C-alpha positions as CSV (number, residue, x, y, z in Angstrom):
1,X,21.8,-41.8,24.1
2,X,18.7,-41.0,21.6
3,X,20.2,-42.9,18.4
4,X,20.5,-46.0,20.9
5,X,16.8,-45.6,22.0
6,X,15.4,-45.4,18.4
7,X,17.4,-48.5,17.7
8,X,16.3,-50.3,20.5
9,X,13.0,-48.9,19.7
10,X,13.1,-50.5,16.3
11,X,14.4,-54.4,17.6
12,X,11.5,-54.3,20.1
13,X,9.1,-53.4,17.5
14,X,9.9,-55.2,14.9
15,X,10.6,-58.1,17.7
16,X,14.5,-58.7,16.5
17,X,15.6,-58.9,19.9
18,X,19.3,-60.6,20.3
19,X,18.8,-64.2,22.3
20,X,20.9,-63.4,25.2
21,X,18.9,-60.2,26.2
22,X,15.5,-62.3,26.0
23,X,17.2,-64.6,28.0
24,X,18.3,-61.5,30.5
25,X,14.7,-59.8,30.2
26,X,12.2,-62.9,30.3
27,X,9.6,-60.3,30.9
28,X,9.8,-59.4,27.0
29,X,8.6,-62.5,26.1
30,X,5.5,-62.2,28.0
31,X,4.5,-59.3,26.5
32,X,4.0,-61.5,22.9
33,X,1.0,-62.6,24.9
34,X,-0.4,-59.7,25.6
35,X,-4.4,-59.5,23.8
36,X,-5.2,-56.0,23.6
37,X,-4.0,-52.8,26.2
38,X,-6.5,-53.9,28.6
39,X,-5.9,-57.2,28.5
40,X,-2.7,-58.4,30.0
41,X,-1.4,-60.5,32.7
42,X,0.9,-58.8,35.3
43,X,4.6,-58.2,34.3
44,X,6.8,-57.4,36.7
45,X,10.5,-57.6,37.1
46,X,13.5,-56.8,39.2
47,X,16.1,-55.1,36.6
48,X,18.8,-54.1,39.7
49,X,18.0,-55.8,43.3
50,X,19.9,-53.3,45.9
51,X,20.6,-56.2,48.1
52,X,23.5,-57.9,46.0
53,X,26.8,-57.0,46.1
54,X,27.4,-56.4,42.3
55,X,24.6,-53.7,42.4
56,X,26.8,-50.9,42.0
57,X,27.5,-48.5,39.3
58,X,30.7,-47.9,37.2
59,X,32.7,-45.8,40.2
60,X,31.6,-48.6,43.0
61,X,28.6,-46.6,44.4
62,X,25.7,-48.5,45.4
63,X,22.6,-48.6,43.7
64,X,19.1,-48.9,44.2
65,X,16.9,-51.4,43.4
66,X,14.7,-50.8,40.7
67,X,11.7,-53.0,39.3
68,X,9.9,-53.1,36.2
69,X,5.7,-52.9,36.6
70,X,2.9,-53.6,34.4
71,X,0.1,-54.3,36.5
72,X,-2.7,-56.6,35.3
73,X,-5.8,-55.4,33.3
74,X,-8.8,-57.5,32.1
75,X,-12.1,-56.6,30.5
76,X,-14.2,-57.5,33.6
77,X,-12.3,-55.3,36.0
78,X,-12.3,-51.6,36.2
79,X,-8.6,-50.8,35.9
80,X,-9.2,-47.1,37.3
81,X,-6.8,-45.5,35.2
82,X,-4.4,-43.7,36.9
83,X,-5.2,-43.7,40.4
84,X,-5.5,-47.6,40.0
85,X,-1.7,-47.6,38.8
86,X,-1.0,-45.8,41.6
87,X,-2.2,-48.0,44.3
88,X,-0.8,-51.0,42.8
89,X,2.7,-49.4,42.6
90,X,2.0,-48.3,46.5
91,X,1.2,-52.0,47.7
92,X,4.3,-52.9,45.7
93,X,6.5,-50.7,47.2
94,X,5.8,-51.5,50.7
95,X,6.8,-55.0,49.6
96,X,10.2,-53.7,48.0
97,X,11.0,-51.1,50.4
98,X,8.5,-49.6,52.4
99,X,10.2,-46.1,51.8
100,X,8.2,-43.4,54.2
101,X,8.4,-41.0,51.0
102,X,7.3,-41.4,47.9
103,X,8.0,-39.7,44.6
104,X,5.3,-39.7,42.0
105,X,5.9,-38.2,38.6
106,X,3.7,-38.8,34.9
107,X,5.3,-40.8,32.5
108,X,6.1,-37.6,30.4
109,X,7.9,-35.7,32.9
110,X,11.4,-36.1,34.2
111,X,13.4,-34.6,37.2
112,X,15.7,-31.8,35.9
113,X,17.0,-31.5,39.3
114,X,18.5,-34.1,41.3
115,X,18.2,-31.7,44.4
116,X,14.9,-32.1,44.4
117,X,14.4,-34.5,46.5
118,X,17.2,-32.9,49.5
119,X,15.0,-29.5,48.9
120,X,11.6,-32.0,50.0
121,X,13.5,-33.6,52.4
122,X,14.2,-30.6,54.1
123,X,10.1,-30.1,54.7
124,X,9.7,-33.7,55.8
125,X,12.7,-33.6,58.0
126,X,12.2,-30.6,60.1
127,X,12.4,-31.4,63.5
128,X,9.5,-29.2,64.3
129,X,6.7,-29.5,62.0
130,X,8.1,-31.6,59.6
131,X,5.7,-34.9,60.7
132,X,2.4,-32.2,59.7
133,X,3.7,-32.7,55.9
134,X,2.1,-34.9,54.0
135,X,3.2,-33.9,50.7
136,X,5.8,-31.3,48.9
137,X,4.1,-30.4,45.7
138,X,6.5,-28.7,42.8
139,X,4.7,-26.5,39.9
140,X,3.9,-28.0,36.6
141,X,6.6,-27.0,33.6
142,X,7.2,-27.9,30.2
143,X,10.4,-27.9,28.4
144,X,8.3,-27.6,25.0
145,X,6.4,-24.3,25.4
146,X,6.7,-21.5,22.4
147,X,8.3,-18.6,23.4
148,X,4.9,-16.8,23.3
149,X,3.2,-20.1,25.1
150,X,0.7,-20.2,22.0
151,X,-2.0,-22.4,23.9
152,X,-1.7,-20.9,27.6
153,X,-0.2,-24.2,29.1
154,X,1.5,-22.8,31.9
155,X,0.1,-22.2,35.7
156,X,2.1,-19.0,36.6
157,X,-0.6,-18.3,39.9
158,X,-2.8,-20.9,40.5
159,X,-0.4,-23.0,43.0
160,X,0.8,-20.0,44.8
161,X,-2.5,-18.7,45.6
162,X,-3.4,-22.0,46.7
163,X,-0.3,-22.3,48.9
164,X,-1.1,-18.8,50.1
165,X,-4.8,-19.9,51.3
166,X,-4.0,-23.1,53.0
167,X,-1.9,-25.4,50.7
168,X,-1.5,-26.8,47.4
169,X,-3.4,-29.5,45.7
170,X,-2.3,-32.2,44.4
171,X,-2.0,-32.3,40.8
172,X,-0.5,-36.1,40.0
173,X,2.5,-35.4,39.7
174,X,6.1,-33.8,40.8
175,X,5.0,-35.0,44.3
176,X,6.6,-35.9,47.3
177,X,4.3,-37.6,49.8
178,X,4.8,-38.9,52.7
179,X,3.4,-43.2,52.8
180,X,1.2,-43.0,55.7
181,X,-0.9,-39.5,54.7
182,X,-1.1,-40.9,51.3
183,X,-2.8,-44.5,52.4
184,X,-5.2,-42.4,54.7
185,X,-3.6,-42.1,58.0
186,X,-5.5,-39.6,60.0
187,X,-2.5,-37.0,60.9
188,X,-2.3,-36.7,65.0
189,X,0.9,-36.2,67.2
190,X,2.1,-40.0,66.9
191,X,2.6,-39.7,62.8
192,X,6.2,-38.2,63.6
193,X,8.9,-40.2,61.9
194,X,12.1,-41.2,63.6
195,X,14.6,-40.1,61.0
196,X,17.5,-40.9,63.3
197,X,16.3,-44.6,64.0
198,X,15.2,-45.0,60.3
199,X,17.1,-48.0,58.6
200,X,16.9,-49.3,55.0
201,X,14.1,-52.3,55.3
202,X,16.0,-55.8,55.0
203,X,13.8,-58.1,52.8
204,X,14.4,-61.6,53.8
205,X,12.5,-63.1,50.0
206,X,15.1,-63.9,47.1
207,X,14.4,-61.9,43.7
208,X,12.6,-64.8,42.1
209,X,10.2,-65.2,45.7
210,X,10.0,-61.5,46.2
211,X,8.7,-61.2,42.1
212,X,6.1,-63.7,42.3
213,X,4.7,-62.1,45.9
214,X,4.4,-58.9,44.0
215,X,2.2,-59.8,40.7
216,X,-0.3,-61.1,43.3
217,X,-0.1,-57.4,44.8
218,X,-0.6,-55.7,41.4
219,X,-3.6,-58.2,40.0
220,X,-6.4,-56.7,39.1
221,X,-8.2,-58.8,41.8
222,X,-6.5,-57.9,44.9
223,X,-8.9,-55.0,45.5
224,X,-12.2,-56.7,45.4
225,X,-14.1,-56.3,48.4
226,X,-11.5,-54.1,49.9
227,X,-11.4,-50.6,50.7
228,X,-8.8,-49.2,48.1
229,X,-9.7,-46.0,46.4
230,X,-12.9,-45.6,49.0
231,X,-13.8,-43.8,52.0
232,X,-14.3,-45.5,54.9
233,X,-14.9,-43.1,57.7
234,X,-12.0,-42.9,59.0
235,X,-11.4,-46.4,60.0
236,X,-8.0,-48.1,60.0
237,X,-7.2,-51.4,57.8
238,X,-4.5,-53.6,59.9
239,X,-2.8,-55.2,57.1
240,X,-0.8,-58.1,57.4
241,X,0.6,-60.2,54.8
242,X,2.2,-63.8,54.5
243,X,4.3,-65.4,51.7
244,X,1.0,-67.0,51.0
245,X,-0.9,-63.9,49.7
246,X,-4.4,-63.8,49.0
247,X,-6.5,-60.6,47.9
248,X,-7.8,-60.3,51.7
249,X,-4.4,-60.6,53.6
250,X,-1.7,-58.0,52.5
251,X,1.6,-56.6,53.8
252,X,3.0,-58.2,57.2
253,X,4.9,-54.4,58.2
254,X,4.2,-52.2,61.2
255,X,1.2,-49.6,59.0
256,X,-1.7,-49.2,58.3
257,X,-3.7,-48.8,54.5
258,X,-6.8,-47.6,54.1
259,X,-7.6,-46.4,50.3
260,X,-4.5,-44.7,48.5
261,X,-6.0,-42.6,45.5
262,X,-9.6,-42.2,45.2
263,X,-11.7,-43.6,42.6
264,X,-14.5,-42.9,40.7
265,X,-13.7,-39.6,39.0
266,X,-11.4,-38.1,36.3
267,X,-9.8,-35.6,38.4
268,X,-8.5,-38.8,41.3
269,X,-5.6,-36.5,42.3
270,X,-8.1,-33.4,43.0
271,X,-10.1,-35.6,45.3
272,X,-7.3,-36.8,46.9
273,X,-5.2,-34.0,47.5
274,X,-8.3,-32.6,49.1
275,X,-8.9,-35.6,51.4
276,X,-5.6,-35.7,52.9
277,X,-5.6,-31.8,54.3
278,X,-9.4,-32.5,55.4
279,X,-7.8,-35.4,57.7
280,X,-5.2,-32.6,59.5
281,X,-2.4,-33.1,57.2
282,X,-0.3,-29.9,56.0
283,X,1.0,-29.2,52.4
284,X,3.7,-27.6,51.0
285,X,4.3,-25.7,47.2
286,X,8.2,-25.6,46.4
287,X,9.3,-23.8,43.4
288,X,13.2,-23.0,43.5
289,X,14.5,-20.4,41.7
290,X,17.9,-21.5,41.2
291,X,16.5,-24.6,38.8
292,X,13.3,-26.1,37.5
293,X,12.9,-29.1,39.2
294,X,10.5,-31.2,37.2
295,X,9.6,-30.9,33.3
296,X,7.0,-32.3,31.1
297,X,5.6,-32.4,27.5
298,X,3.0,-29.8,26.9
299,X,0.0,-30.4,24.3
300,X,1.2,-29.3,20.7
301,X,-2.0,-29.0,19.2
302,X,-5.4,-27.1,20.0
303,X,-7.5,-29.8,20.0
304,X,-5.3,-32.0,22.1
305,X,-4.9,-29.1,24.8
306,X,-9.1,-28.5,24.5
307,X,-10.0,-32.2,25.2
308,X,-7.4,-32.3,27.7
309,X,-9.4,-29.1,29.9
310,X,-12.0,-30.3,28.9
311,X,-11.4,-33.8,31.1
312,X,-10.2,-31.7,33.7
313,X,-13.2,-29.3,34.0
314,X,-15.7,-32.4,34.1
315,X,-13.9,-34.2,37.0
316,X,-13.6,-31.1,38.9
317,X,-17.4,-30.7,37.9
318,X,-18.5,-34.0,39.3
319,X,-16.2,-33.1,42.4
320,X,-18.5,-30.1,43.4
321,X,-21.7,-31.8,42.9
322,X,-20.3,-34.5,44.8
323,X,-20.2,-35.4,48.9
324,X,-16.2,-34.4,47.8
325,X,-17.4,-30.9,47.2
326,X,-15.0,-28.5,49.0
327,X,-17.4,-26.6,51.0
328,X,-19.2,-29.4,52.3
329,X,-16.3,-32.2,52.8
330,X,-14.1,-29.4,54.0
331,X,-16.5,-27.8,56.3
332,X,-14.9,-27.7,59.5
333,X,-12.0,-29.8,58.3
334,X,-10.3,-26.7,56.3
335,X,-10.4,-22.8,56.2
336,X,-13.1,-21.7,54.4
337,X,-10.5,-20.0,52.3
338,X,-9.0,-23.2,51.2
339,X,-12.4,-24.3,50.2
340,X,-13.6,-21.4,48.2
341,X,-9.7,-21.6,46.4
342,X,-10.6,-25.4,45.8
343,X,-13.9,-24.3,44.1
344,X,-12.7,-22.0,41.4
345,X,-11.1,-25.1,39.9
346,X,-14.6,-26.6,40.4
347,X,-16.7,-24.3,38.5
348,X,-14.5,-24.0,35.4
349,X,-17.5,-25.8,33.7
350,X,-19.9,-23.5,35.3
351,X,-18.1,-20.5,34.3
352,X,-18.3,-21.3,30.5
353,X,-22.5,-20.1,30.5
354,X,-21.8,-16.8,31.6
355,X,-18.8,-16.5,29.2
356,X,-20.8,-18.0,26.3
357,X,-23.7,-15.0,27.4
358,X,-21.1,-12.5,26.6
359,X,-19.9,-13.9,23.4
360,X,-23.3,-14.5,21.8
361,X,-25.8,-12.4,23.4
362,X,-24.2,-8.6,23.4
363,X,-23.1,-9.5,19.6
364,X,-26.3,-10.3,18.8
365,X,-28.5,-7.7,20.2
366,X,-25.8,-5.6,18.1
367,X,-27.1,-6.8,14.8
368,X,-30.6,-6.4,16.2
369,X,-29.8,-2.8,17.6
370,X,-30.9,-3.6,21.2
371,X,-28.5,-2.0,23.2
372,X,-27.2,-3.6,26.7
373,X,-25.5,-1.3,28.4
374,X,-25.5,1.9,29.7
375,X,-24.7,5.1,27.1
376,X,-21.4,5.9,27.0
377,X,-22.4,9.5,28.1
378,X,-23.7,8.2,31.1
379,X,-22.4,7.6,34.6
380,X,-23.4,4.5,34.9
381,X,-20.9,3.3,32.5
382,X,-18.1,3.9,35.0
383,X,-18.8,1.0,37.1
384,X,-18.3,-1.2,33.6
385,X,-15.3,0.8,32.1
386,X,-13.9,0.2,36.1
387,X,-14.3,-3.6,36.0
388,X,-13.1,-4.4,32.7
389,X,-10.0,-1.7,32.6
390,X,-8.9,-3.0,35.8
391,X,-9.1,-6.3,35.5
392,X,-7.4,-6.6,32.4
393,X,-4.8,-4.3,33.7
394,X,-4.7,-6.3,36.7
395,X,-4.1,-10.0,35.1
396,X,-1.4,-8.4,32.7
397,X,0.7,-6.6,35.3
398,X,0.6,-10.4,37.4
399,X,1.8,-11.9,33.7
400,X,4.1,-9.6,33.5
401,X,5.7,-10.0,36.9
402,X,6.1,-13.7,36.2
403,X,8.3,-13.2,33.5
404,X,5.4,-13.5,31.0
405,X,5.4,-11.5,27.5
406,X,2.9,-9.0,26.2
407,X,2.0,-11.8,23.5
408,X,2.0,-14.3,25.5
409,X,-0.9,-13.0,27.8
410,X,-3.0,-12.3,24.8
411,X,-2.4,-15.9,23.8
412,X,-3.3,-16.9,27.1
413,X,-6.3,-14.8,27.5
414,X,-7.6,-16.3,23.7
415,X,-7.0,-19.7,25.6
416,X,-9.6,-18.3,28.1
417,X,-11.9,-17.5,25.8
418,X,-11.5,-20.9,23.9
419,X,-11.7,-23.6,26.7
420,X,-14.6,-21.3,28.4
421,X,-16.7,-21.9,25.2
422,X,-15.7,-26.0,24.4
423,X,-13.7,-27.4,27.1
424,X,-15.9,-26.3,29.8
425,X,-19.3,-25.9,28.4
426,X,-19.0,-29.7,26.7
427,X,-17.8,-30.7,30.3
428,X,-20.6,-28.6,32.0
429,X,-23.1,-30.9,29.0
430,X,-21.6,-34.3,29.4
431,X,-21.8,-33.9,33.5
432,X,-25.3,-33.3,33.6
433,X,-26.0,-36.0,30.8
434,X,-24.3,-38.6,33.1
435,X,-26.4,-37.1,36.2
436,X,-29.3,-37.8,33.9
437,X,-28.2,-41.2,33.1
438,X,-28.0,-40.2,29.9
439,X,-24.3,-40.3,29.0
440,X,-21.6,-42.6,30.1
441,X,-18.5,-40.1,29.6
442,X,-15.0,-41.8,28.7
443,X,-11.5,-41.4,30.1
444,X,-9.8,-39.8,27.3
445,X,-5.9,-40.1,27.4
446,X,-4.0,-36.4,26.6
447,X,-1.6,-37.2,23.6
448,X,1.9,-36.0,23.8
449,X,2.9,-37.2,20.4
450,X,2.7,-35.0,17.3
451,X,3.7,-36.1,13.7
452,X,6.4,-33.6,12.5
453,X,4.1,-31.1,10.2
454,X,2.2,-30.6,13.7
455,X,5.4,-30.0,15.8
456,X,7.2,-27.4,12.9
457,X,3.7,-25.1,12.9
458,X,3.4,-25.3,16.7
459,X,7.5,-24.3,17.0
460,X,6.3,-22.0,14.7
461,X,3.1,-20.9,16.8
462,X,0.9,-21.2,14.2
463,X,-3.0,-23.0,16.0
464,X,-3.7,-26.2,14.8
465,X,-7.5,-26.5,13.8
466,X,-6.8,-30.0,11.7
467,X,-9.4,-31.9,13.0
468,X,-13.4,-32.5,12.4
469,X,-14.1,-31.8,15.8
470,X,-17.4,-30.9,17.6
471,X,-15.5,-28.5,19.5
472,X,-13.8,-26.6,16.4
473,X,-17.9,-26.3,15.0
474,X,-19.0,-24.1,18.5
475,X,-15.4,-22.1,18.4
476,X,-16.0,-21.2,14.4
477,X,-19.7,-20.7,14.9
478,X,-18.9,-18.1,17.8
479,X,-15.9,-16.3,15.9
480,X,-18.4,-16.3,12.8
481,X,-20.9,-14.7,14.7
482,X,-18.6,-12.2,16.5
483,X,-17.2,-11.5,12.5
484,X,-20.8,-10.9,11.5
485,X,-21.5,-8.6,14.1
486,X,-18.5,-6.6,13.8
487,X,-19.2,-6.0,10.3
488,X,-22.9,-4.9,11.7
489,X,-21.3,-2.5,14.1
490,X,-19.4,-1.1,11.2
491,X,-22.4,-0.8,8.8
492,X,-23.9,1.1,11.8
493,X,-20.9,3.6,12.0
494,X,-20.1,4.5,8.4
495,X,-23.9,4.6,6.9
496,X,-25.7,5.8,10.0
497,X,-26.4,9.8,9.9
498,X,-26.2,10.3,13.4
499,X,-22.9,8.5,14.0
500,X,-22.4,9.8,17.7
501,X,-26.0,8.5,18.5
502,X,-24.9,5.1,17.8
503,X,-21.8,5.3,19.3
504,X,-23.1,6.6,22.5
505,X,-25.9,3.3,22.6
506,X,-23.6,1.0,21.7
507,X,-20.2,1.8,22.2
508,X,-19.9,-1.2,24.5
509,X,-20.7,-3.5,22.6
510,X,-19.1,-2.6,19.7
511,X,-16.0,-2.9,21.9
512,X,-16.6,-5.9,23.2
513,X,-17.5,-7.0,19.5
514,X,-14.4,-5.7,18.8
515,X,-12.2,-7.2,21.1
516,X,-13.9,-10.9,20.4
517,X,-13.6,-10.5,16.5
518,X,-9.6,-9.7,17.8
519,X,-8.7,-12.4,20.1
520,X,-10.6,-14.8,16.9
521,X,-8.4,-14.0,14.5
522,X,-6.4,-17.3,14.3
523,X,-9.9,-18.9,14.1
524,X,-10.3,-16.5,11.0
525,X,-7.0,-17.0,9.5
526,X,-7.5,-21.0,9.5
527,X,-11.0,-20.4,7.9
528,X,-10.1,-17.8,5.3
529,X,-6.4,-17.8,4.5
530,X,-4.1,-21.0,5.4
531,X,-4.0,-23.4,3.1
532,X,-1.4,-26.1,5.2
533,X,-3.0,-29.0,6.9
534,X,-3.6,-27.3,10.3
535,X,-5.9,-25.0,8.8
536,X,-9.6,-25.7,9.3
537,X,-11.7,-28.2,7.2
538,X,-13.8,-27.5,4.9
539,X,-17.0,-29.2,6.6
540,X,-16.1,-27.7,9.7
541,X,-15.9,-24.3,7.8
542,X,-19.3,-24.9,6.1
543,X,-21.0,-25.7,9.1
544,X,-20.3,-22.5,11.4
545,X,-21.1,-20.3,8.9
546,X,-24.1,-21.6,8.1
547,X,-25.1,-21.8,12.2
548,X,-23.7,-18.5,12.5
549,X,-25.9,-17.1,9.4
550,X,-28.9,-18.8,11.0
551,X,-28.8,-17.1,14.0
552,X,-27.6,-13.9,13.1
553,X,-30.9,-13.5,11.3
554,X,-33.4,-14.9,13.5
555,X,-36.4,-12.5,13.7
556,X,-36.8,-11.0,17.2
557,X,-39.5,-8.6,16.6
558,X,-42.8,-9.1,18.3
């Protein structure tokens, strides 16, 4: 199968497609006229028409309708990224099948367990509470994680925690939705679906007419002057469609559509997921033990992972500062514990500030002989020691209980530090600059394809530092400052006549400094020792050493 795929890919790229295939798929020729990725017409094709008697597999089983859609994009219209694509698919699917259940997965994910459909339907079809369920969210798992998960890509506890506090958030993939809830309907007792009487929707139009109809639904002008992607105070918009479509007329069906996925934020899935329980619906987190249901591809380089988390943190923080903040939007709509659970993610960017304080200030003060913590001999050191030890021990216990390794836990702590001092800090700065009108952040798509050298180093669990990124300048500068502080601590312990006094006054600061040096070991390895293309670029190394040296030599004496 892989060989056939590579051959087909080569023919498409070299435009060496046999004429008989071109005749079968006229849309292939349409791609030849596409000017750019943001300027193309709607391309829609019914690949398998489930109504046709010949739509069967080799064993005679009836095949479902399968369509290909590439929505229209024009420079003068904002296409709203993933949310816009989802809304276009929602509109088209109403005309194709109008199924009450929608499965949403990312393009880099695939189903690993066909039973996941049945598993989710158990909740939707429950006679007692099934009508309350808006979506069933599966965990985000990856098929390319290394043994010790070098970039900390796995999510082990967040979803069970949210589920226990009122329901998981919608993460934009691996999710079965009830159509009415996703399209904005407010929950009430009339939302029950009569599954026994639910029949397959018969579409009267032939394939050609249906294709032309659906192209209008996926046009970039269709949403103009409508409420798609917007909040409209629970006012339902009746939708109507005839064969002669225009943007202000919609599908002739017995449903109400209001908004679909929300626009205006990089974390459109989080806003959409929050608005659903605020309208009275419930959600389910499902993680079958017997087999992973959906698998995707995790970032294989450090910069890719940091950029991805910057986008997430930026979107979350924008939500926190908007009227969709869970404490405001969810007030009297969802439980307080669920409001606070959403805040844990929404405040990722803000949490970069206390982390930066603990990374910079104690080490800097250690160089200047300024004690910040109680003496080791003092009883006041016990609260600090208890919090630090208990928190780390509890974190390690949770990680091991979830099936992780000790080395993976160490990598997770390292990534926690790297993300907070780079991704989250940059997200905080960009969001504040945007609010002040000095910046207009762009949506950065996460690259999931790496060259062979990067993939090989990823499999060997070697961190990738081969790009000259401002994030790496910050990361390396902080690491160098910690290293200089570590040398200063060693100097105090070795050459100071009163070793016990130094240990007593600066014990906690020295311990924190050495811990930071240990966490930053991959950075030092990339700066000083590695000779491959994954090592730290020379300009980043020079800048980081210069910045750290200037900071460490600042005179703060009065």
